[in-house]
Each structure stands twice: as structure tokens, then as C-alpha cells.
N, C-alpha and C positions, 0 to 999 in steps of 0.2 A: 375527409379523405381517409382512404385506409391502405394501408400498403402492404396488406395482405393478401387482398383478394384471388391473385395469383399463385400463393403457396397453396401448395397441395397439404389438404388435412388429415390426419390421421381419422380413421373409422373410428376413432374413440377416444374419449376425453377422460379427466381425471377422476376418479373415483371419488372424490372426496365431496361431489356436490350433495349438495344436501337438502332436505323437501323443507319447504316457509315453513312448516309449523314445528318442525323439530329444530329445540336452540341449543338444545345439551352441548356440553364443548367437543366430543368427541365428533358430534357431527356438524361443528359448524363448518362454514365454505372456507376451505383454504385460500389464502389472499399471498400471493408472492412479495417481493419487495415492491417492482413495480407497480402493483396496485393498490399501494398502501400510499397515495399522491400527497396526503396529507401529513407524510413523515417527514417527506423530501423534500417537499417544495419550497417550504422557508428556508432551509439550506442550501438552493439556487437561484430562487428568487434575484433580479438585479443584478445578478451573476453573469459573466462569460462563460459558458457552459459547452462542454466538448461530450460527446457519447460516443462509450462504445459499445456496438449493438448489430445483430443482425435479422436475418427473417423470425426468430425466436422472441424479440425483445416487443413484445405486445401484452396487452390487456384485455382480459376479459370483460364485456359490457355487458347490457342488459338484454339487448337482444340478439345473446347467445353466438355474437361476432366476436370479433377481436379489433383493438387499435392499434398502432404501430406505439411503442413509446416515443416517437419523435413528436408524432402527430399530439399527443398526447401533451407533450411539453409545450409545443408552438402553440396548441388552444387554450393554455395557462400564462400565455405570456413569457413564458422565458426565452431569455436570449442564447441561444442554440446556436453557436457558430460553425462546428464543425462533428461531423460523424467518422469514424474508425472504424474499419470492417475487418475480421480476421481470417483465418482460411476459409475459403469457401467463398467469400463474398458478404456485402451486406445483404443480397437478396439470398442465401444460400444456395446458389445454383452453379458454383465452380468443382472443378474436379479437386479429388483430395489432391494433395501439393502442387496445383495448377497455380502459376505465378498471376496476380492481379493487382492492373495499373491503377493509381488515383484517378477519381471521375468528378461528375457534378451530378448530382442528383435532379432528376429532369421535373420531378413534382415539385420540390422545394426550392430547388437552386441551391443548396448546400453545399459546401466540398466535402467529399468520401476519401477519405486518408486512407488507404491498404496499407494494413500490416502483416500482408503476407504479398507485398510486390517486391519494390527495392530495398525495406528495410523492416524488421518486424518489432522494433522499439520507436516511440514515436523519439522525434527529433526533438531541439530543442526548438526550434522553425516552427513543426507543427505546433509546437505548444503555448506559441508565443502570441501572448493576449489572453491565455485562456485563465480562471480563475478557477475552476471546480471539472473534474472529468467523472461523470457518472459511466459505470459500467453494467451494463445488463446481459449475458449472452447465456442462455440454456446450456450446462453442463451435461455427462453423462457418467460423471463419475470414475472414468479412467485415465492413467497416466499418459497414455500417449494419444489420448483425444488436446489436439493442441490451446484448444481455447485455454487451458489454465497457462500453458505459456506465455500467450497472449498477456492473460493477466499479470502475470509475474512482468512481463519489458513495461507495461502501462504504468504497475507501480511503480517499478524503478525509475520509467523518465520522470515521473510525477514528484517523487521524492528529489531528484535531483536539482527539480525547479522548483521545489515548496509549493507543489500546485496538491491540495487535497483529494483524494478518493474516495469516492461514496460506491460501492457495490450493493447492487439491489439483488435481495437471494434469492434461488430457485432453487425446488427441489432436488434431489440426485434420487434417477430413476436404479442405480446399483448401490444405493446408499446400504443395503442389507445386509452386504458382506465387507470383508478386508481379505485378500489375497494376493497371492503373485510375489514373485524374488521382490527386494530393495535395490533400486534404480544405484550403481555404481557409478562415482565422481567420474570413472573414465570413458564410461559408456553413456554421459549426461549429451542431451544434444535437443533440437527444439520438439522432438516427440516423446521428451525425457529430462526434465531438466532437476527435479528433485531428489534426496532420496526418500522416495515412498513405495507403499509397494505398487501393482498393476491397479489393481483394485483399492482405494484409498478411504471409502465410505464416510466422505464427507460432503455437504453443500459447498458452492463454491463460495459463499462468501463465508462459511465457515473455513476453507483451503487459505482465502485469503488473509485469514486471521494467522494462519500457520507460516505463509510465507514471509510476512512481517515479525510473528515470535519468534520462529526459529534462526532469522537474520540471514534469508537468504538472498536476498536480495546486493548486488552489489557493494564490497566494501563494506556488509552489516549494517547498509542506511535505511533506517526507519521512513514508511510510509505513512503519511496523514491519513488514515482510513478508518472510513466508516460504514457498518454494511446495517442495511435496512433489514432485518430478520423476517423469515415467516413468521405470518398468523396463523393459529390453527392448525399447527403442522403437526400431524404423527408421524416422528420418524420409521416407526416399525409399518406405518400402512403402505401397502405399493401406489406408485406414483407412475401415471403412464402420461406419456406428453401429448398435451393438445397440438403442436408442429413439427414435422421430424426435425430434429438438432443440424441435419447436415444430408446433403444428398445420399448417401448410400447407409444411414440407419432408416429406414423408411417406416419401421413399425415398433410396436414392441419389442417382439421377439429378438429382432435382429439388438436390438439397442439390450439385451439380456445374453445372448451369446456374443457382443462383440468381443467382451474380454477373452475370450477364448479362442474365436476365430482370426484374431487380427493379427495372429502370431503366423500366421500361415500368406501376410502379407511378407515376411521376410525370407520365403521359401519359395519354391518353383511351382507351388500351388494356389489356384486362383479361389478367392473366397468369395464368389456370387457376384462382383462387381460384372458389368455387363449383363446382367441380367434384373428380372424386377424381384429376385429371392437374396439381394444383398445379404451378406452375413447372416445369411440361414442356410446355407451350402458352401460346401467343399469341394474341388476339384482340380483336376490336371491331365491332361493326355499322358504323362508319366504313370499315373497311379493304374496297379493291377485292375483291369476290365474284368478279370473273371471273382477278385475279393470285391470289388466294389460295383455294384450293378446300376445307382445313379447316375443319368445322364443328363450334361447338358453344352450347350454352344455358347461360350459368351459373345456378345455382339456392342458395338457402340452404343452408349444413350447417354441419357441428361446423367450428371455427376461421374461419367466415365467416359472418355473420347477415345481412348486403348485400352481396352481390358485388357490384361495379362490371358495372354490363350486365345486372345479375338479369332474369330471363325473355326475355332478346332474344338473337336469332341472333348470334354473331359469327363471322367469318370471319377464319383466322391459319392458324398453322403447327402442327402436332406434332412435337413434339421428342424426343418418348420414345424414338425409335430414334436419335436423334443422337450421332455419337461423343465420347467424354470430351476435356472442354474442357482444356486447360493454358494456357488466356486469355480474357482476357475477349471475346466475341465480339459484336460491335458490328454485323458486318451486318444481325442480325434486326432493330433498332432503326431502322436507316438503311433498308430498305426499308420497313418499317411506316410510316415518315415519310413517303416518297418516295409511298405507294401509299396514302395516308388524303385524305378528302375534304377538300377545302381550302375549304367552308365551314364547318369545326369545328376548334377550336382543337387543335392537338395536344399540346405540352406543357403542363404546369400549374406553380405555384411550387415544388410537392415537388420538381421532377425535379434543381432547383440542388443543393439539400437531401441530394438522393438524391447526386449527381454529386461533390458538395463544391467545384462552382464554376457559375459562370455558362457557362464558357468553350466546353462541350460539346453545347449547346443552339445555340448559335450555329456550331458548326463544322457541325453536323450540317444545321442550316437553309441555310449557307452550300454546301452539297454536296461537302463533302470525305469522300475516301474513307475505307473503316476503316483502312486502314494509314498514312494521314496524320495521322490522329487520334491511334492509337498511340504514331505517332514523337513528336508532342510529350509524351508522357509520359514519355520514356526517362530524359533528364537528370535530371528531379527522382528519376525512382524509382531510380535508382544512386545519388542521395544518402541515399534513405532505404536504402537497402542498408549503406550505410554505418554509418549508424548503427545498424541495427537488427541488424548483428553482434557486439555488443556484449553482447545480451541474451540470446542462444541459448543453447540448453540442450541442445542434441541435433545 
């Protein structure tokens, strides 16, 4: 059976696909952790297993399709007891921030425990009888993308119950740069739990090692962690996801622009939710229509039932043809602030949580240029890179 028949696939695939006749190392097919069944099957065989998964937890097959990790485990006789689901749910269709209830999977009868509903951290009862937890979720390498917060809580809960965690590594499509302000402890939340830049340049397996190594779990507790690393992975290569990681990141362009445009979530500006151009455009009824010549009207859709400025004409920018970014682009945020109605408050309290600091809002309000703001991050980023280097696998 396939758990991804109804999943909307991207129109593109991993560029690492190799021609059968070319077996040179640089052209060998990339294998995710999940695809290396022989590496982790012996670690979970005959054990009571829970898996943290969503619609991205798939394995490519010979027919050029995908089989869900859960199906693969069951076909190999794994004793799978529980599925934990992150934000957006097991099938990845829920809105950002939408609370998700526990449920039963109709195809397998497995209980699905939501880690974005009544609680975000597995309870002792959730983990009762579990011998090992397998984590396999595609991340996008951005601090406020909440899958790494789910990873933190899973590791913490398992450490408290002496349950080992196996992370099946996946490439980071935004691994080619590190940028943004470091999160300050006072602004920690589920959209930013750790003192890292907005874009941190690590795979989720590497990040798991950093959570452990930097003693970020409660009381410095350590998780019994094993990472199944990627095989034939060149971190300098571009990686494009075969399945969208969440409802409002529909393609490679949105994933690349996400670190820059998500700041608008903490303002009165819409970042494309309620359109089919999510995180590829921005606009607001309060932006100067003489200055911004692009316009659109957000409508409810899958992944955004109540979009900001629903049914209102928004003026802004269409960035679908923008060059690929290798740094956070602040210029769009600054120009929106400078050309927004002075009668409407531009920033809201969520902005500081996204930025991880209240300094960025102040710098923009003071009229600092983008280069000046970026310069203010550099010392902290250099310090982060020294710590980060200890946990890199590739």
C-alpha cells in the first residue's frame, strides 16, 4: 500500500539521480537515512517501535514512486506500535498553527499521537512499552520551522524514559548558507528553542547531535542518539525536495525564500498564504499601491483556512523569478516597512519570536540599511560556526 497516493508531488526531483552507467562517487545516487534499511533494521527488529513521521517520510522505489516509511517497516516485520505526528499532521495538510487531535490511521489501525495538539512533548504514557523511537521528517534548515522543536521534545522525552532515538537523516535544501540573528533566551518559543541563527546550515541529523552535544535538553540530560547518515551526499550540491514538506512550501522557490519572507508573519503583511504562490509573494492592503505594482487577493485554501487579509486586495512584490538566495534578504522587509501606512501598526509581538530578538525590529524602525543589520550578526554567527563544526557529518 502507498501512504502518499494523495500527496501533491513537486514537478521536480532530487538532482542527484545518476545514470546507471556512471558509477563515479560524485554521481552515485543519494540515499537518505530512511532508504538504508539494512543500517537501521537490525536496531529495531523484534523491538516495540514508535516512529515520528509525516508525508515526507518516504523511500523511493524502483518504479520511481515512493513507499512510506511506515509501510516499509511493516513489510519487514517491524513491531510498530505508535506514530507521532508533528505540526501540519501525519499527512501534512493542516494549517500552520492548527491544533491537531490524536487519531487512528484507517489503513493500518495504528494510533497517531499528535505532537501539535494537547501537548508538544511525548508523555511517559505515550512512550509506555516503547523500546526505540525512529525520527524521520524532512526539515528545511530554518530555525522557526517547527520540526526541529518537535525533534527536541522527542529527544528530551525519550532521554527521560531511557529510550534510544534513531534519526534517519535527510538533506537540508537550505544548507548552503548560515545567516540571521542568533536567538536570545528571552525570546525562546516553539518557533525557536535554541541559540542558533535563523538559517543554521545543518541536516536534521547533525542538528540532533548539536541538541545533545550542547546540552540543550532539560537539565542537560543526554539522549541515547544514533543518526543514520546520508550516503553519497555532497553538501555543496543543490537538493530539491520530491515532496513538499508542509502545505505552504509548495516548491523549491518557496523553500529558498522562506527564511526571508517568514518575517512577514510577524507583521501586517501577507506572505502568500491563501494563494498558490505561498512564500513567493508578499503584499498588504496597507502597502503603498503607487510604489508596489503587484497585487493579489488571498482566499481560503488547503493549508490556509483563514489567510491574513482574506478577500482584500493586497499590494506588494512577486518574487517567483527572483534569483536564488544565499543570504537572508532584508531589503523586502525594510521597503515594506518604509512604504506601509503610518496609521497601521506594522510589527506585531510574533515578530520578536521569529527574529529571536527585539533588536531587528528596532534596527528597521531606526532606518538602518540591510548591510548594517547583517553586519551586526556576524560576530555571533562566527561564534556559532565554531560550535556547529563539532557536529557536522558531511
